[in-house]
N, C-alpha and C positions, 0 to 999 in steps of 0.2 A: 395342512399338519395332520401328522399319522398318526392314524390307529396305532396301537400295543400288538405288537406278534406274539399273544402267549397261546399256552399249548393250552386248548379245553378238555383235554381229555384229562387236567386235575378234578375238572368239576365234577366226573361223572363214574371215574373212577378210585377206590379206594387205591392207596399205599401197597399195601400187599398185590391187587391186582393188578397194577404198576410191574408190579417186582418179577412178576409170572410173566408180564411181558416180556422184560427183559432177558428171560430165558429165549425165549426166541430171536433177538438182536443177536442174543449171545454163539446162538447156533450159526445164523449166516455168518460170525464175522473169528469163528475160532479159528479156523484155519486162513486166515486171510495178515501179511505182516503189515505191521504199522496201522491194527485197528486199536492200539488202546485208545488216542485220542477219539479216532472218530466214535467208540463205545461210551467213551466217557461225556461227547456231546450228546449224542442222545438219549445216553442214561439222564442226562441232566434236565435235556429239555423234556421230556417224561415227568419226572420226579418229582421238576423244579428245585430241587438241587440235589446229590448225589453224601446220602445216609451210608451210613456204614457197610448194613448188609447188602446196599448195591455194590461198594467196592469190594468187597469179600467175594463177592461173585459172579463178579469183572477179573477177580484176579485169579482166581479158580480157576474160572472156562477159559481163559486166555494165556492159563500157562507162566504165568508173572508171580513173585513176591513183592505180597503186598505191599509190602514197604517200595517196591515200585509206580504200584498202584498211586499208595496212597500221596509220593513225592511229587508223580507229575500236578496229580489233584492241586498238592500245594506251590507247586511251583507257577502256574496258570492261573491270572486274577479270575479270569471269566470261568472257573471252576468254585463253586461252592457250595460245602458240607452241612452248610445250618439251611435251612428256608430261609427261600430269599422275598421281597415282596413284590406284587404284580407292576410294582414300576421301580426302576432298578435308577437313584437318582445318583449321578456319578460328578464330582467339581472338580473342574479343572486345573489344578496346582501347578503345573507348568510355570517357567519362570513370567510369562507374556501378562499370566491370570494371579497368580501370585502380587505379583508387584501391582496390579493395579483395583486387592482387593479379594483375592481367592479366598484367603483367609477368613475372611470375615465374612462373605459366603456362606462356605460353608460352618463358620461357628451359627448362622442364625437357621441355615438349615437343622442343626443341631437341638437349635432350642423348639421349632417349631416343631420339628417329629417327635421331639422328647428318644434319640436314639443316638448314640456313636457313629465312626462309622465302621462298617463290617457289623454295623446290626440291624435288625428287621422291624419294623415297627410290630405292638401284637399283634393286630389287623391282619396282618401280612401283606398289608394294601403298597408299604413303601419301605425297599429296602437302601440306606448311605454308604457310599464309597467314594473313594478320590482317583483319577484321573491324571497322568504327568501332559500329556498334551493332545486336544482335537482337533489339531491342523485350522483352526480360524484362528491366533490370535491376535490379528485386530480387530474382535470383536471383544476381547477380554474384557470385564471374567466372562466366563462358558459357564454351562452346568446344560448335563445331556438328560434327558428324564426317558428313558428308553431310546429309544432313534430322535427323539424331538431336543432339539440342538439353541439351548435360548442362551442367548445373547446380553452380552451389557449390562449383566443381573447387577442389577443391587443388591444391599441385606437388606432394604426396607422393602425390594417386590418379592421377597421370598414367601412368604405365608401367599399372596396371589397366585401365585407360579403353582403350590400345592394346592390351593382351593381349584384351580381348572382340574387337575383330576379328579378333583375328588367329586365335585361338577359330571364332569365326564363319569362318573360310577354310578352315580344319581340318576343317571339320563338311563344309561346301559338298563338299572336293574328295574327302573317303570316301565321299559319297553320304548319300543317305537310307537311313533305317534301318526 
């Protein structure tokens, strides 16, 4: 299983400092055609989400109407205007997963995490989302936690999956032995 790839810069820099760093990125991209989506991706990787202040900066520097920038962010599910957790839990609700219990898995995750779709736990460890197909229909129902695919998930196994990620966090906080 692969460790999740998260930006460690969030741990060391404040949001204000990261917004200042965004100015440097915008300088590099301001004259490039088609820069909007790459800049949004970079900004989200830096900040962990896209706050309104970042969207306004991007709009001004790329000389695009704010409505266009906000429209792109709301159109693509990859982008988020609210802070996301370290682990993004996505439940497939494509046809095969739905028929084989995806909705029940989603319900179990909502209960386990005590959040709804589109929300993040208070400790910013987990965010919950849905997807339409992860290309593993024969292994349904499927959930993804960041880049890790969990197959044939039963609602009763959801707690065990979440605990595995919490345990990984405890181990990483305790340091390497």
